N, CA and C of each residue as an Amber inpcrd file, in Angstrom:
protein
   687
  16.9080000 -33.5070000-118.2260000  16.9790000 -33.6190000-116.7740000
  15.8400000 -32.8240000-116.1610000  15.3180000 -33.3090000-115.0960000
  14.1300000 -32.7030000-114.5160000  14.4560000 -31.3830000-113.8480000
  13.4110000 -30.5500000-113.6270000  13.5700000 -29.1880000-113.1370000
  14.3350000 -29.1340000-111.8170000  14.0050000 -30.0020000-110.8500000
  14.6700000 -29.9430000-109.5610000  16.1100000 -30.4000000-109.6670000
  16.3900000 -31.3250000-110.6050000  17.7630000 -31.7540000-110.8070000
  18.6040000 -30.5820000-111.2770000  18.0620000 -29.7600000-112.2180000
  18.7750000 -28.5890000-112.6990000  18.9840000 -27.5900000-111.5610000
  17.9690000 -27.4290000-110.7030000  18.0730000 -26.5040000-109.5770000
  19.1700000 -26.9400000-108.6110000  19.2650000 -28.2390000-108.3530000
  20.3010000 -28.7920000-107.4830000  21.6770000 -28.5100000-108.0730000
  21.8450000 -28.7840000-109.3750000  23.1280000 -28.5530000-110.0170000
  23.4940000 -27.0730000-109.9930000  22.5020000 -26.2020000-110.1980000
  22.7650000 -24.7660000-110.1670000  23.2270000 -24.3230000-108.7870000
  22.6170000 -24.8860000-107.7540000  23.0260000 -24.5380000-106.3900000
  24.4710000 -24.9270000-106.1450000  24.8720000 -26.0880000-106.6390000
  26.2570000 -26.5100000-106.4960000  27.1900000 -25.5510000-107.2280000
  26.7580000 -25.0910000-108.4060000  27.5700000 -24.1690000-109.1820000
  27.8040000 -22.8630000-108.4450000  26.7420000 -22.3380000-107.8250000
  26.8770000 -21.0910000-107.0640000  27.8380000 -21.2560000-105.8940000
  27.7650000 -22.4290000-105.2310000  28.6600000 -22.6620000-104.1080000
  30.0970000 -22.7660000-104.5820000  30.3170000 -23.3730000-105.7530000
  31.6630000 -23.4920000-106.2810000  32.2340000 -22.1310000-106.6270000
  31.4000000 -21.2350000-107.2300000  31.8550000 -19.8880000-107.5740000
  32.2670000 -19.1390000-106.3170000  31.4610000 -19.2630000-105.2580000
  31.7830000 -18.5920000-104.0020000  33.1090000 -19.0890000-103.4540000
  33.3540000 -20.3930000-103.5770000  34.5930000 -20.9630000-103.0740000
  35.7900000 -20.4730000-103.8770000  35.6160000 -20.3040000-105.2000000
  36.6930000 -19.7650000-106.0310000  37.0850000 -18.3840000-105.5420000
  36.0690000 -17.5510000-105.2180000  36.3440000 -16.2090000-104.7340000
  37.1450000 -16.2230000-103.4510000  36.7840000 -17.1150000-102.5500000
  37.5170000 -17.2120000-101.2980000  38.9370000 -17.6860000-101.5400000
  39.1030000 -18.6200000-102.4790000  40.4220000 -19.1580000-102.7800000
  41.3360000 -18.0860000-103.3450000  40.7840000 -17.2110000-104.2070000
  41.5920000 -16.1670000-104.8210000  42.1330000 -15.2010000-103.7870000
  41.4150000 -15.0560000-102.6700000  41.8310000 -14.1220000-101.6250000
  42.7900000 -14.7600000-100.6380000  43.0140000 -16.0480000-100.7520000
  43.8840000 -16.7480000 -99.8160000  45.2930000 -16.7980000-100.3580000
  46.2800000 -16.4130000 -99.5780000  47.6480000 -16.3150000-100.0730000
  48.3260000 -17.6480000-100.2010000  47.8170000 -18.6850000 -99.5210000
  48.5370000 -19.9520000 -99.5330000  47.8130000 -21.0590000-100.2230000
  46.8460000 -20.7690000-101.0580000  46.0300000 -21.8070000-101.6620000
  46.3750000 -21.9760000-103.1210000  46.4530000 -23.1970000-103.5900000
  46.7190000 -23.4970000-104.9890000  45.4390000 -23.3510000-105.7730000
  45.3220000 -22.2860000-106.5630000  44.0880000 -22.0090000-107.2800000
  43.9160000 -22.8740000-108.4900000  44.8900000 -23.7630000-108.7680000
  44.7670000 -24.6200000-109.9410000  43.8640000 -25.8030000-109.6850000
  43.5040000 -26.0330000-108.4180000  42.6190000 -27.1470000-108.1110000
  41.2410000 -26.8780000-108.6930000  40.5800000 -27.9310000-109.1240000
  39.2580000 -27.7940000-109.7430000  38.2440000 -27.3030000-108.7390000
  37.4230000 -26.3110000-109.1600000  36.3630000 -25.7910000-108.3210000
  35.0020000 -26.1760000-108.8670000  34.9480000 -27.2040000-109.6980000
  33.6810000 -27.6430000-110.2700000  32.8220000 -28.2410000-109.1920000
  31.4730000 -28.2250000-109.3880000  30.5680000 -28.7460000-108.3710000
  30.8570000 -30.1780000-107.9800000  31.4590000 -30.9700000-108.8760000
  31.6810000 -32.3710000-108.5730000  32.9960000 -32.6150000-107.8610000
  33.7840000 -31.5540000-107.5580000  35.0480000 -31.7440000-106.8770000
  34.8200000 -32.1300000-105.4330000  35.8370000 -32.7890000-104.8420000
  35.7470000 -33.1850000-103.4450000  36.1280000 -31.9920000-102.5980000
  35.1060000 -31.2920000-102.0700000  35.3600000 -30.0330000-101.3960000
  34.4400000 -29.8890000-100.2080000  34.9910000 -29.7650000 -99.0130000
  34.1780000 -29.5320000 -97.8190000  33.8070000 -28.0740000 -97.7400000
  32.5380000 -27.7900000 -97.4150000  32.0910000 -26.4250000 -97.2030000
  32.0650000 -26.0830000 -95.7230000  32.7460000 -26.8960000 -94.9070000
  32.7370000 -26.6610000 -93.4670000  33.4320000 -25.3690000 -93.1140000
  32.8410000 -24.6150000 -92.1800000  33.4750000 -23.3940000 -91.7260000
  34.4650000 -23.6660000 -90.6090000  34.5320000 -24.9270000 -90.1680000
  35.4340000 -25.2320000 -89.0740000  36.4980000 -26.2340000 -89.4660000
  36.3350000 -26.9830000 -90.5440000  37.3580000 -27.9080000 -90.9890000
  37.8730000 -27.4390000 -92.3380000  39.1830000 -27.3790000 -92.5040000
  39.7710000 -26.7330000 -93.6650000  39.8420000 -27.6260000 -94.8810000
  39.7780000 -28.9410000 -94.7200000  39.9790000 -29.8270000 -95.8630000
  39.1730000 -31.0840000 -95.7010000  39.0100000 -31.8550000 -96.7910000
  38.3360000 -33.1390000 -96.7030000  39.1470000 -34.1190000 -95.8690000
  38.7450000 -35.3750000 -95.8770000  39.3520000 -36.3640000 -95.0250000
  40.8190000 -36.5650000 -95.3410000  41.5740000 -36.9990000 -94.3530000
  43.0010000 -37.2010000 -94.5240000  43.2690000 -38.3690000 -95.4420000
  44.4610000 -38.3660000 -96.0560000  44.8050000 -39.4400000 -96.9820000
  44.8790000 -40.7740000 -96.2620000  45.2960000 -40.7450000 -94.9900000
  45.3750000 -41.9940000 -94.2380000  44.0010000 -42.5940000 -94.0400000
  43.0160000 -41.7480000 -93.6790000  41.6550000 -42.2350000 -93.4900000
  41.0860000 -42.7540000 -94.7980000  41.3230000 -42.0380000 -95.8830000
  40.8190000 -42.4600000 -97.1820000  41.4290000 -43.7790000 -97.5900000
  42.7110000 -43.9430000 -97.3070000  43.3930000 -45.1890000 -97.6470000
  42.8100000 -46.3510000 -96.8620000  42.5460000 -46.1070000 -95.5670000
  41.9450000 -47.1550000 -94.7410000  40.5900000 -47.5670000 -95.2980000
  39.7820000 -46.5870000 -95.7190000  38.4550000 -46.8720000 -96.2450000
  38.5240000 -47.6540000 -97.5350000  39.5440000 -47.3550000 -98.3620000
  39.6890000 -48.0760000 -99.6130000  39.9940000 -49.5450000 -99.3590000
  40.7550000 -49.8090000 -98.2980000  41.1060000 -51.1900000 -97.9820000
  39.9800000 -51.8980000 -97.2350000  39.3340000 -51.2000000 -96.3440000
  38.2730000 -51.7690000 -95.5190000  37.1670000 -50.7350000 -95.3410000
  36.0350000 -50.8930000 -96.0280000  34.9540000 -49.9000000 -95.9370000
  34.4270000 -49.6920000 -94.5230000  34.6550000 -50.6500000 -93.6290000
  34.1540000 -50.5370000 -92.2600000  35.1870000 -49.9410000 -91.3050000
  36.3520000 -49.5560000 -91.8240000  37.4500000 -49.1460000 -90.9540000
  37.1470000 -47.8970000 -90.1430000  36.3630000 -46.9660000 -90.6940000
  36.1770000 -45.6770000 -90.0390000  34.7410000 -45.4210000 -89.6080000
  33.9670000 -46.4610000 -89.4150000  32.5730000 -46.2870000 -89.0320000
  32.4570000 -45.7240000 -87.6120000  31.4630000 -44.8650000 -87.4270000
  31.1580000 -44.3200000 -86.1010000  29.6500000 -44.4000000 -85.8910000
  29.2440000 -44.4880000 -84.6300000  27.8160000 -44.5330000 -84.3260000
  27.4300000 -45.8040000 -83.6010000  26.5360000 -45.6420000 -82.6470000
  26.1430000 -46.7840000 -81.8120000  25.3040000 -47.8120000 -82.5580000
  24.7970000 -47.4390000 -83.7520000  23.9510000 -48.3720000 -84.4900000
  24.6550000 -49.1450000 -85.5780000  25.9660000 -49.0210000 -85.6740000
  26.6820000 -49.7150000 -86.7480000  26.5850000 -51.2360000 -86.6230000
  26.6530000 -51.7290000 -85.3920000  26.5570000 -53.1770000 -85.2000000
  25.1800000 -53.6880000 -85.6090000  24.1360000 -52.9230000 -85.2620000
  22.7780000 -53.3240000 -85.6420000  22.6010000 -53.2610000 -87.1560000
  23.1890000 -52.2520000 -87.7890000  23.1380000 -52.1540000 -89.2560000
  23.8200000 -53.3550000 -89.8900000  24.9940000 -53.7120000 -89.3870000
  25.7170000 -54.8560000 -89.9290000  24.9360000 -56.1540000 -89.7330000
  24.2140000 -56.2400000 -88.6210000  23.4130000 -57.4340000 -88.3620000
  22.1860000 -57.4790000 -89.2730000  21.5700000 -56.3190000 -89.5010000
  20.3820000 -56.2610000 -90.3520000  20.7270000 -56.4710000 -91.8220000
  21.8850000 -55.9400000 -92.2430000  22.3090000 -56.0660000 -93.6450000
  23.7550000 -56.5610000 -93.6530000  23.9550000 -57.8540000 -93.3760000
  25.3250000 -58.3610000 -93.2240000  26.0960000 -58.4940000 -94.5320000
  25.4060000 -58.5920000 -95.6370000  26.0810000 -58.8040000 -96.9160000
  25.2010000 -58.2880000 -98.0450000  25.7400000 -58.3150000 -99.2440000
  24.9670000 -57.8730000-100.3970000  25.1960000 -56.4110000-100.7110000
  24.4910000 -55.9020000-101.7010000  24.7090000 -54.5480000-102.1930000
  24.3760000 -53.4670000-101.1710000  23.4780000 -53.7740000-100.2200000
  23.0920000 -52.7820000 -99.2330000  23.9300000 -52.7870000 -97.9760000
  24.8770000 -53.7100000 -97.8860000  25.7600000 -53.7740000 -96.7200000
  26.8220000 -52.6880000 -96.8020000  27.5960000 -52.5350000 -95.7530000
  28.6720000 -51.5480000 -95.7540000  29.6410000 -51.8190000 -96.8980000
  30.0470000 -53.0520000 -97.0640000  30.9710000 -53.3950000 -98.1450000
  30.3160000 -53.2310000 -99.5040000  29.0390000 -53.5820000 -99.6050000
  28.3380000 -53.4740000-100.8740000  28.1340000 -52.0390000-101.3180000
  27.8020000 -51.1490000-100.3780000  27.5720000 -49.7490000-100.7250000
  28.8350000 -49.0770000-101.2430000  29.9810000 -49.5400000-100.8070000
  31.2420000 -48.9300000-101.2180000  31.5060000 -49.0880000-102.7130000
  30.8230000 -49.9980000-103.3610000  31.0810000 -50.2860000-104.7640000
  30.3030000 -49.3930000-105.7270000  29.2460000 -48.7290000-105.2350000
  28.3330000 -48.0070000-106.1220000  28.2840000 -46.5190000-105.7950000
  27.9180000 -45.6730000-106.7890000  27.6680000 -44.2600000-106.4860000
  26.5090000 -44.1310000-105.5120000  26.4220000 -42.9930000-104.8370000
  25.6040000 -42.8920000-103.6350000  24.1150000 -43.1570000-103.8570000
  23.5290000 -42.6380000-104.9360000  22.0990000 -42.8650000-105.1470000
  21.8040000 -44.3340000-105.4160000  22.7020000 -44.9940000-106.1390000
  22.5430000 -46.4280000-106.3960000  22.7410000 -47.2040000-105.1030000
  23.7870000 -46.8540000-104.3500000  24.0550000 -47.5410000-103.0870000
  22.8820000 -47.4160000-102.1240000  22.3070000 -46.2110000-102.0230000
  21.1610000 -46.0150000-101.1330000  19.9670000 -46.8470000-101.5760000
  19.7780000 -46.9700000-102.8910000  18.6370000 -47.7380000-103.3970000
  18.7490000 -49.2140000-103.0610000  19.9630000 -49.6700000-102.7890000
  20.1710000 -51.0670000-102.4220000  20.0790000 -51.3130000-100.9220000
  19.9870000 -50.2320000-100.1510000  19.9710000 -50.3550000 -98.6930000
  18.5280000 -50.4290000 -98.2000000  18.1350000 -51.5250000 -97.5640000
  16.7460000 -51.6730000 -97.1170000  16.3440000 -50.7020000 -96.0150000
  17.2920000 -49.9830000 -95.4290000  16.9820000 -48.9980000 -94.4010000
  16.6650000 -47.6310000 -94.9890000  16.8670000 -47.4600000 -96.3050000
  16.7620000 -46.1450000 -96.9270000  15.7590000 -46.1100000 -98.0730000
  14.6810000 -46.8680000 -97.9800000  13.7440000 -46.9500000 -99.1010000
  12.9670000 -45.6480000 -99.3150000  12.6000000 -44.9550000 -98.2390000
  11.8490000 -43.7000000 -98.3930000  12.7410000 -42.6100000 -98.9550000
  13.9580000 -42.5080000 -98.4680000  14.8910000 -41.5210000 -99.0020000
  15.1440000 -41.7780000-100.4780000  15.3220000 -43.0210000-100.8310000
  15.5440000 -43.3710000-102.2390000  14.3720000 -42.9360000-103.0990000
  13.1640000 -43.1870000-102.6260000  11.9720000 -42.7780000-103.3800000
  11.9050000 -41.2640000-103.5160000  12.3350000 -40.5500000-102.4740000
  12.2580000 -39.0900000-102.4880000  13.2280000 -38.4660000-103.4850000
  14.4420000 -39.0180000-103.5930000  15.4420000 -38.4050000-104.4720000
  15.3360000 -38.8890000-105.9120000  14.5430000 -39.9160000-106.1620000
  14.4970000 -40.5170000-107.4990000  13.2640000 -40.1490000-108.3150000
  12.4140000 -39.2730000-107.7820000  11.2150000 -38.8800000-108.5100000
  10.0120000 -39.7500000-108.2540000  10.1390000 -40.7390000-107.4020000
   8.9980000 -41.6210000-107.1220000   7.9280000 -40.9190000-106.2950000
   8.3410000 -40.0420000-105.3870000   7.3700000 -39.3430000-104.5540000
   6.8410000 -38.0820000-105.2310000   7.6910000 -37.4280000-105.9930000
   7.2960000 -36.2410000-106.7580000   8.1090000 -36.2500000-108.0480000
   7.4330000 -36.3490000-109.1680000   8.1180000 -36.5220000-110.4540000
   9.0140000 -35.3410000-110.8050000   8.8040000 -34.1880000-110.1680000
   9.6190000 -33.0130000-110.4520000  10.8810000 -32.9370000-109.6030000
  11.0790000 -33.9200000-108.7480000  12.2760000 -33.9460000-107.8960000
  13.0260000 -35.2500000-108.1670000  14.0030000 -35.1790000-109.0550000
  14.8250000 -36.3380000-109.4010000  16.2830000 -35.9070000-109.3430000
  16.9610000 -36.2940000-108.2810000  18.3340000 -35.8550000-108.0380000
  19.3550000 -36.9630000-108.2560000  18.9390000 -38.0710000-108.8200000
  19.8130000 -39.2450000-108.9250000  21.0810000 -38.9360000-109.7080000
  20.9440000 -38.3880000-110.9150000  22.1210000 -38.1480000-111.7470000
  23.0930000 -37.1760000-111.0830000  22.5490000 -36.1470000-110.4420000
  23.4120000 -35.1650000-109.7840000  24.1330000 -35.7770000-108.5950000
  23.4300000 -36.5350000-107.7790000  24.0600000 -37.1700000-106.6220000
  25.1260000 -38.1690000-107.0430000  24.8920000 -38.8680000-108.1290000
  25.8570000 -39.8460000-108.6050000  27.0340000 -39.2040000-109.3290000
  26.9100000 -37.9140000-109.6820000  27.9060000 -37.2850000-110.5290000
  28.9360000 -36.4260000-109.8340000  28.8470000 -36.2710000-108.5070000
  29.8130000 -35.4430000-107.7870000  30.3500000 -36.1790000-106.5680000
  31.0030000 -35.4330000-105.6750000  31.4620000 -36.0000000-104.4110000
  30.7650000 -35.2650000-103.2810000  30.1640000 -36.0390000-102.3660000
  29.2980000 -35.4460000-101.3540000  29.4490000 -36.1350000-100.0080000
  28.9830000 -35.4230000 -98.9920000  28.6900000 -36.0130000 -97.6950000
  27.1790000 -35.9770000 -97.5630000  26.5790000 -37.1260000 -97.3100000
  25.1250000 -37.2440000 -97.2850000  24.6670000 -37.7000000 -95.9060000
  23.7690000 -36.9160000 -95.3040000  23.1230000 -37.3060000 -94.0500000
  21.8020000 -37.9540000 -94.4360000  21.7180000 -39.2560000 -94.2670000
  20.6350000 -40.0520000 -94.8320000  19.6590000 -40.5230000 -93.7590000
  18.4660000 -39.9260000 -93.6950000  17.4680000 -40.3980000 -92.7210000
  16.9960000 -41.8160000 -93.0670000  16.9520000 -42.6720000 -92.0760000
  16.4550000 -44.0260000 -92.2940000  14.9270000 -43.9990000 -92.3840000
  14.3440000 -45.1010000 -92.7910000  12.8970000 -45.1550000 -92.9840000
  12.1200000 -44.7680000 -91.7330000  12.6020000 -45.1850000 -90.5610000
  11.9040000 -44.8610000 -89.3100000  11.8490000 -43.3490000 -89.0720000
  12.8450000 -42.6190000 -89.5870000  12.8520000 -41.1600000 -89.4310000
  11.7070000 -40.5330000 -90.2090000  11.4760000 -40.9980000 -91.4230000
  10.3500000 -40.4950000 -92.2060000   9.0160000 -40.9290000 -91.5970000
   8.9780000 -42.1550000 -91.0660000   7.7440000 -42.6720000 -90.4800000
   7.3260000 -41.8780000 -89.2420000   8.2840000 -41.2270000 -88.5950000
   7.9760000 -40.4570000 -87.3850000   7.3140000 -39.1150000 -87.6960000
   7.3510000 -38.6890000 -88.9500000   6.7210000 -37.4230000 -89.3380000
   5.2220000 -37.6550000 -89.5460000   4.3590000 -36.8170000 -88.9710000
   2.9200000 -36.9820000 -89.2020000   2.6140000 -37.0230000 -90.6990000
   1.7290000 -37.9400000 -91.0950000   1.4620000 -38.1590000 -92.5060000
   1.0520000 -36.8810000 -93.2370000   0.2090000 -36.0860000 -92.6210000
  -0.2520000 -34.8600000 -93.2670000   0.9090000 -33.9110000 -93.5500000
   1.8460000 -33.8370000 -92.6010000   3.0050000 -32.9680000 -92.7820000
   3.9180000 -33.4910000 -93.8820000   4.1460000 -34.8030000 -93.8790000
   5.0020000 -35.3940000 -94.9040000   4.3780000 -35.2480000 -96.2860000
   3.0710000 -35.4670000 -96.3780000   2.3840000 -35.3340000 -97.6680000
   2.4910000 -33.9050000 -98.2050000   2.4280000 -32.9330000 -97.3120000
   2.5180000 -31.5400000 -97.7360000   3.8950000 -31.2200000 -98.2930000
   4.9340000 -31.7720000 -97.6660000   6.2970000 -31.5600000 -98.1540000
   6.4830000 -32.2300000 -99.5030000   6.0260000 -33.4570000 -99.6180000
   6.1960000 -34.2170000-100.8580000   5.4580000 -33.5630000-102.0160000
   4.3070000 -33.0090000-101.7420000   3.4730000 -32.4230000-102.8090000
   4.1210000 -31.1920000-103.4150000   4.8540000 -30.4230000-102.6200000
   5.4720000 -29.1860000-103.1010000   6.9130000 -29.4750000-103.5170000
   7.1890000 -29.4060000-104.8080000   8.5030000 -29.7790000-105.3330000
   9.6130000 -28.9090000-104.7660000   9.3800000 -27.6120000-104.6450000
  10.4070000 -26.7190000-104.1240000  10.7390000 -27.0520000-102.6720000
   9.7010000 -27.3030000-101.8740000   9.9330000 -27.6380000-100.4710000
  10.6560000 -28.9650000-100.3390000  10.2310000 -29.9600000-101.1000000
  10.8770000 -31.2660000-101.0390000  12.3330000 -31.1650000-101.4610000
  12.5960000 -30.4240000-102.5280000  13.9770000 -30.2460000-102.9850000
  14.8310000 -29.5650000-101.9220000  14.2710000 -28.5540000-101.2640000
  15.0070000 -27.8490000-100.2070000  15.3420000 -28.7790000 -99.0530000
  14.3650000 -29.5870000 -98.6460000  14.5960000 -30.5220000 -97.5430000
  15.6790000 -31.5300000 -97.9150000  15.5970000 -32.0900000 -99.1070000
  16.5650000 -33.1060000 -99.5170000  17.9700000 -32.5280000 -99.6550000
  18.0910000 -31.3570000-100.2830000  19.4220000 -30.7880000-100.4850000
  20.0260000 -30.2640000 -99.1860000  19.1910000 -30.0600000 -98.1720000
  19.7100000 -29.6780000 -96.8560000  20.4470000 -30.8390000 -96.1940000
  20.2540000 -32.0360000 -96.6980000  20.9360000 -33.2170000 -96.1680000
  22.2530000 -33.5070000 -96.8800000  22.6540000 -32.6490000 -97.8080000
  23.8210000 -32.9230000 -98.6420000  24.8370000 -31.7900000 -98.5170000
  26.0890000 -32.1540000 -98.2840000  27.1950000 -31.1980000 -98.2100000
  28.2020000 -31.5500000 -99.2960000  28.6630000 -30.5890000-100.0850000
  29.6700000 -30.8890000-101.1040000  30.9720000 -31.3980000-100.4910000
  31.5950000 -32.3560000-101.1280000  32.8530000 -32.9140000-100.6550000
  32.6410000 -34.0450000 -99.6640000  33.5670000 -34.9760000 -99.6450000
  33.4820000 -36.0940000 -98.7080000  34.1910000 -35.7160000 -97.4090000
  33.4540000 -35.7880000 -96.3090000  34.0060000 -35.4440000 -94.9950000
  33.9950000 -36.6960000 -94.1230000  35.1640000 -37.1260000 -93.7110000
  35.2840000 -38.3330000 -92.9150000  34.9600000 -38.0580000 -91.4510000
  34.6800000 -39.1040000 -90.6780000  34.2730000 -38.9160000 -89.2820000
  35.2560000 -38.1280000 -88.4270000  36.5460000 -38.2090000 -88.7140000
  37.5030000 -37.5000000 -87.8700000  37.4880000 -35.9900000 -88.1140000
  36.7710000 -35.5450000 -89.1660000  36.7160000 -34.1180000 -89.4730000
  35.2930000 -33.5830000 -89.5790000  34.3050000 -34.3970000 -89.2100000
  32.9070000 -34.0160000 -89.4370000  32.3880000 -33.0570000 -88.3800000
  32.9920000 -33.0330000 -87.2000000  32.5330000 -32.1410000 -86.1380000
  32.6900000 -30.6930000 -86.5750000  31.5900000 -29.9270000 -86.5410000
  31.6610000 -28.5260000 -86.9370000  30.4370000 -28.0850000 -87.7130000
  30.5190000 -26.9100000 -88.2950000  29.4160000 -26.3410000 -89.0630000
  29.7110000 -26.4860000 -90.5430000  28.7090000 -26.9330000 -91.3030000
  28.8940000 -27.2030000 -92.7240000  27.7690000 -26.5550000 -93.5370000
  28.1270000 -25.9600000 -94.6510000  27.1440000 -25.3540000 -95.5440000
  26.6140000 -26.4090000 -96.5080000  25.3170000 -26.5540000 -96.5350000
  24.6830000 -27.5830000 -97.3560000  24.4560000 -27.0980000 -98.7760000
  24.1010000 -28.0210000 -99.6500000  23.7400000 -27.6700000-101.0210000
  22.5030000 -26.7740000-101.0290000  21.6240000 -26.9200000-100.0590000
  20.4380000 -26.0790000 -99.9520000  20.8210000 -24.6220000 -99.7040000
  22.0060000 -24.4080000 -99.1380000  22.5080000 -23.0640000 -98.9340000
  22.6430000 -22.6350000 -97.4940000  22.0250000 -23.3630000 -96.5790000
  22.1010000 -23.0180000 -95.1690000  22.9840000 -24.0200000 -94.4320000
  23.3730000 -23.6320000 -93.2300000  24.3020000 -24.4530000 -92.4570000
  23.5820000 -25.4900000 -91.6100000  24.3000000 -26.5710000 -91.3540000
  23.9050000 -27.5150000 -90.3100000  25.1090000 -27.7140000 -89.4100000
  24.8510000 -28.2120000 -88.2110000  25.9290000 -28.3530000 -87.2370000
  26.0640000 -29.8000000 -86.7930000  27.2640000 -30.3060000 -86.8870000
  27.5870000 -31.6450000 -86.4060000  28.3880000 -31.5030000 -85.1210000
  28.0230000 -32.2660000 -84.1120000  28.7040000 -32.1770000 -82.8190000
  28.9830000 -33.5640000 -82.2670000  30.0480000 -33.6770000 -81.4810000
  30.3780000 -34.9360000 -80.8420000  31.3610000 -35.7580000 -81.6510000
  31.4740000 -37.0080000 -81.2700000  32.3780000 -37.9230000 -81.9510000
  32.0110000 -39.3510000 -81.5950000  32.5840000 -40.2840000 -82.3280000
  32.3820000 -41.6970000 -82.0360000  30.9180000 -42.0930000 -82.0270000
  30.4980000 -42.7480000 -80.9550000  29.1170000 -43.2140000 -80.8470000
  28.1610000 -42.1130000 -80.3960000  28.6630000 -40.9300000 -80.1220000
  27.8290000 -39.8180000 -79.6610000  27.9850000 -38.6480000 -80.6320000
  27.4090000 -38.8110000 -81.8060000  27.5340000 -37.8280000 -82.8720000
  26.1350000 -37.3730000 -83.2720000  25.9380000 -36.0500000 -83.3370000
  24.6300000 -35.5170000 -83.7010000  24.7580000 -34.5610000 -84.8890000
  23.6550000 -34.4500000 -85.6380000  23.5500000 -33.5000000 -86.7380000
  22.3150000 -32.6630000 -86.4470000  22.5000000 -31.3920000 -86.1030000
  21.4010000 -30.5910000 -85.5570000  20.7730000 -31.3760000 -84.4130000
  19.5030000 -31.7440000 -84.5230000  18.8580000 -32.5050000 -83.4530000
  18.7920000 -33.9990000 -83.7350000  19.3640000 -34.4370000 -84.8360000
  19.3320000 -35.8560000 -85.1950000  20.5750000 -36.5680000 -84.6720000
  20.4150000 -37.8350000 -84.3750000  21.5420000 -38.6470000 -83.9080000
  22.0660000 -39.4990000 -85.0640000  23.3720000 -39.5790000 -85.1740000
  23.9780000 -40.4380000 -86.1830000  23.8790000 -41.8860000 -85.7160000
  23.2150000 -42.6950000 -86.5320000  23.0860000 -44.1220000 -86.2340000
  24.3720000 -44.8390000 -86.6120000  24.8130000 -44.5860000 -87.8310000
  26.0720000 -45.1600000 -88.3070000  26.6270000 -44.2390000 -89.3830000
  27.8130000 -43.7240000 -89.1520000  28.4020000 -42.7760000 -90.0840000
  29.7400000 -43.2360000 -90.6110000  30.1920000 -42.5550000 -91.6600000
  31.4260000 -42.9520000 -92.3150000  31.2390000 -44.0890000 -93.2900000
  29.9840000 -44.3570000 -93.6670000  29.7020000 -45.4070000 -94.6540000
  30.1340000 -44.8820000 -96.0260000  30.9990000 -45.6190000 -96.6800000
  31.5470000 -45.1740000 -97.9520000  30.7270000 -45.6820000 -99.1410000
  30.5700000 -44.8100000-100.1400000  30.0990000 -45.2460000-101.4500000
  31.1790000 -44.8400000-102.4490000  30.9480000 -45.0980000-103.7240000
  31.9740000 -44.7920000-104.7150000  32.2730000 -43.3050000-104.8060000
  31.3180000 -42.4530000-104.4060000  31.5400000 -41.0110000-104.5420000
  31.0590000 -40.1910000-103.3470000  30.7430000 -40.8470000-102.2440000
  30.1910000 -40.1000000-101.1040000  30.5080000 -40.7820000 -99.7850000
  30.4400000 -39.9730000 -98.7300000  30.5050000 -40.4880000 -97.3710000
  29.1300000 -40.2830000 -96.7560000  28.5470000 -41.3470000 -96.2350000
  27.1510000 -41.3370000 -95.7870000  27.0750000 -41.4910000 -94.2710000
  26.1650000 -40.7130000 -93.6770000  25.8740000 -40.8170000 -92.2500000
  24.3820000 -41.1270000 -92.1100000  24.0560000 -42.3290000 -91.6830000
  22.6630000 -42.6910000 -91.4370000  22.2030000 -41.9750000 -90.1710000
  21.0570000 -41.2820000 -90.2450000  20.5830000 -40.5090000 -89.0950000
  19.1480000 -40.9050000 -88.7450000  18.7570000 -40.5890000 -87.4930000
  17.4720000 -41.0770000 -86.9930000  16.3290000 -40.0780000 -87.1360000
  16.5880000 -38.8960000 -87.7070000  15.5410000 -37.8860000 -87.8960000
  15.7430000 -37.1910000 -89.2370000  14.6560000 -36.6850000 -89.7860000
  14.7350000 -35.8900000 -91.0040000  15.1050000 -34.4610000 -90.6210000
  16.1130000 -33.9120000 -91.2710000  16.5570000 -32.5490000 -90.9980000
  15.6810000 -31.5610000 -91.7470000  15.2370000 -30.5240000 -91.0760000
  14.4280000 -29.4860000 -91.7140000  15.2510000 -28.1980000 -91.7900000
  15.3990000 -27.6390000 -92.9810000  16.1810000 -26.3920000 -93.0960000
  15.5100000 -25.2620000 -92.3360000  16.2870000 -24.3810000 -91.7300000
  15.6940000 -23.2370000 -91.0240000  14.8890000 -22.3750000 -91.9680000
  13.8640000 -21.7440000 -91.4360000  13.0620000 -20.8300000 -92.2560000
  13.9330000 -19.6530000 -92.6800000  13.9150000 -19.3490000 -93.9570000
  14.7240000 -18.2420000 -94.4650000  14.0580000 -16.9220000 -94.1360000
  14.8640000 -15.9600000 -93.7120000  14.3480000 -14.6580000 -93.3300000
  14.0920000 -13.7950000 -94.5810000
């Protein structure tokens, strides 16, 4: 496995260890639940658990049942059927599902080693449960080429940017509002609801898109992690 893939997995491991520590200090928590990086676990500081069983059940029956965002209708019109549609993405793990979505070609290239051979997160993304904030192609196109090239060239920077878009555990739209700790290690903030949902300064185009192991929110801007002090 490539160097950045190992770094991503290690970051998940550290977050899981931290969560175990918090669980041990909680008087009402069942510590027998798995704390492995691939467990379905929200790192939100404002929401206590992943999506409700009712919401999950609805998604299993109808992948479009819990969609939010003003761009969902346009997404359905652009990709009405096939592997990249809402129904199609629900059948595959997240990296595979994204690779089939014509709106996510740049993101797919970034996480699969196509843009930088030292950054390949496919196996890790497909191997756990996550909430993924996925910038569409237009979001990457809005970044000045020189700036984007500089990020892509530096494996550590590219890995940090990509993992800042990923939160451990699947978080459904009814619980996404709040602050969440990313795999990169820093927080992002989701605010609003329904068709007016934002992630930091990015707007959710269509969220609650299900894959076999993740909940995806298509966003209109690339999220940049805050500079570490």
